C-alpha positions in Angstrom: -29.2 -9.4 -46.7 -31.0 -11.8 -44.6 -34.1 -10.2 -43.4 -34.9 -10.4 -39.7 -38.2 -11.9 -40.6 -36.3 -14.8 -42.2 -34.5 -15.5 -39.0 -37.7 -15.3 -37.0 -39.5 -17.7 -39.4 -36.9 -20.4 -38.8 -37.8 -23.6 -37.0 -35.4 -23.0 -34.1 -36.9 -19.5 -33.4 -40.4 -21.0 -33.5 -39.4 -23.9 -31.2 -37.9 -21.5 -28.6 -40.8 -19.0 -28.9 -38.6 -16.1 -29.9 -39.9 -13.0 -31.7 -38.6 -9.6 -32.5 -39.8 -6.1 -31.6 -38.2 -2.7 -32.1 -37.3 -0.9 -28.8 -37.8 2.8 -28.2 -34.4 3.5 -29.8 -35.4 1.6 -33.0 -33.1 -1.3 -32.2 -34.4 -4.8 -32.7 -34.9 -6.8 -29.5 -35.5 -10.5 -29.3 -38.3 -11.4 -26.9 -39.0 -14.8 -25.3 -41.7 -15.8 -22.9 -40.6 -18.1 -20.1 -42.4 -21.4 -20.4 -42.2 -24.7 -18.5 -40.5 -26.3 -21.5 -37.6 -23.8 -21.2 -36.8 -24.6 -17.5 -34.3 -26.9 -16.0 -34.7 -29.3 -13.1 -34.6 -26.5 -10.4 -37.4 -24.5 -12.1 -35.2 -21.8 -13.7 -34.7 -21.0 -17.4 -32.0 -23.4 -18.6 -28.6 -21.8 -19.3 -28.6 -23.1 -22.8 -31.8 -21.3 -23.5 -30.3 -18.0 -22.3 -27.2 -18.7 -24.5 -29.4 -19.3 -27.5 -31.4 -16.2 -26.9 -28.2 -14.1 -26.5 -26.7 -15.6 -29.7 -29.9 -14.9 -31.6 -30.0 -11.2 -30.4 -26.5 -10.7 -31.5 -27.2 -12.5 -34.8 -30.0 -9.9 -35.5 -27.5 -7.1 -35.1 -25.0 -9.0 -37.3 -27.6 -9.6 -40.0 -28.6 -6.0 -40.1 -25.0 -5.2 -41.1 -24.5 -7.8 -43.8 -24.9 -7.1 -47.5 -26.9 -9.2 -49.9 -24.0 -11.4 -50.8 -23.0 -12.3 -47.2 -24.1 -14.7 -44.5 -22.7 -15.3 -41.1 -22.3 -18.1 -38.5 -21.4 -18.0 -34.9 -17.9 -19.3 -34.2 -17.5 -18.3 -30.5 -20.0 -17.4 -27.8 -19.2 -16.3 -24.2 -21.7 -15.2 -21.6 -22.1 -14.5 -17.9 -25.2 -15.6 -16.1 -26.1 -13.0 -13.4 -29.5 -14.1 -12.0 -31.9 -16.9 -12.3 -35.3 -16.4 -14.1 -38.3 -18.6 -13.7 -41.2 -16.5 -15.0 -42.2 -13.6 -17.2 -40.6 -12.4 -20.4 -36.9 -12.1 -21.4 -35.7 -9.2 -23.5 -32.4 -9.5 -25.4 -30.6 -7.0 -27.5 -27.3 -7.2 -29.4 -25.0 -4.7 -31.0 -21.9 -4.8 -33.2 -18.5 -4.0 -31.7 -16.4 -4.5 -34.8 -17.2 -5.6 -38.4 -14.4 -6.7 -40.6 -14.5 -8.4 -44.0 -14.4 -11.9 -42.4 -15.1 -11.5 -38.7 -17.8 -9.7 -36.8 -17.7 -9.2 -33.0 -20.9 -8.4 -31.1 -22.1 -8.1 -27.6 -25.5 -8.5 -26.1 -27.5 -8.5 -22.9 -30.7 -10.2 -21.6 -33.1 -8.4 -19.2 -36.2 -9.6 -17.3 -39.5 -7.8 -17.1 -38.3 -5.6 -14.3 -35.2 -4.5 -16.3 -32.8 -6.5 -14.3 -29.8 -7.7 -16.2 -30.0 -11.5 -16.4 -27.0 -12.3 -18.6 -24.6 -10.6 -20.9 -21.9 -11.7 -23.3 -20.0 -11.5 -26.6 -20.1 -13.5 -29.8 -17.8 -13.8 -32.8 -19.4 -14.5 -36.2 -17.6 -15.6 -39.4 -18.8 -13.8 -42.5 -19.3 -16.1 -45.5 -20.1 -15.4 -49.1 -23.4 -16.8 -50.2 -23.6 -19.0 -53.3 -25.5 -17.4 -56.1 
């Protein structure tokens, strides 16, 4: 199984400033501080940043369900943006809706520091067998 620390240690996660923390229910959340580098022209966090954060949060939930011989890749992502964010910290959490042998469907949400829902969506991951 891919450890969550392995995901977190990747260059993409470092570049985006994402880290993980367990929430009060023991579920893993992905946390990201809003920086100037993550904002678009109008001063809000870029939609692609939010999409990457949501995908990463669902990926954490997916990886928690894989066995040691499996990997997974996103094959579809859909999200709805509900409110702009231009400061603070974003908190994302994913969960699995359905896990089959080849396809995993998850959903997730992103909230701001005040607990306001910023975005939510779904993702489909393809399960692959890792080379040994």
